[in-house]
N, C-alpha and C positions, 0 to 999 in steps of 0.2 A: 456529202452524202457518202453513206457509210452503210455495208450489207452484211446482214447475219442472219442464217438460216440453215437449217438443220442440213446434216449428209443426206437423209434421204431424198433432198430435193436440187442436190449438184449435178452437176452437167445434164441439166434440163434446158437450159436457154433462159429462165429466170432471172440470173444475173445480168446477163446483157441484155434480155429485154429490159430490164428496171434504167439499167444506163442509158441507153439508148433514148429513153424517153426523157430522162433527166435531162443529158444533153440536148436535147433539141429544144425544152422546156427554157434551160439556161439562155443557149445560143438567141434562141426565136421570140419568149415573150420577155425575160428578163433583160436581153439584150444586149451580155455580157460579149467581149471579144476572145474571149481564150477561157477553157474549160482545162485545169489542171488537176491529174490525180496520181497517187503513188502507193504504191504495194510493195511490200519486205520482200526482198529476194528470194527467202524462204516458201513465199506465199504465190508461186507463180500462175496459180490457175484463176488471179486476181488480173495477171498481168495478159492474160487470154482473155479473158471476159473487157478489157481494156481495150482490145486488138481489134475484136470481133464486134465493138461498138462502133470503131471506127478513128478510135484513138491512135496515135503515133508515136512508138519511146521515144523521148528525149536524151533522158542521161539517168546513169548509174549514178549514185552518190556512195562510195564506200564508209564504209564504220560510221552510218548516220544516226541511227539511232541503235537501243540496246532491247535485245529482244528480251522479253518479261519471263518467258518460261526459262531460257539458258542462261539467261544474263550475258551474252555474247553481244558485241558490235554486230551490227548487222547493216546492209547494204541497201537502198531506199531506191526502185526502180519507178522513175517519172514518165508519165505521157500525157498528152494534151490534143488537143482540137479546137481549131480556131473555126469564127462564123465565116 
């Protein structure tokens, strides 16, 4: 799942609500054992959404990807939730 919406909709709980529904669907309907998500270190707001949706922070991988805007290597922060 990915999300992208205009800044006027930030901090209104839409991202958290959507992620909660997605997690519930994946765990209960699709019956996967674990849902894993990640965000770039520079996008801490996505980490807040993951935490509010009940996911736990698992791992930070340094220099994992290249930021397209800056060209610098950036860490990825991984979260998960299990059934």
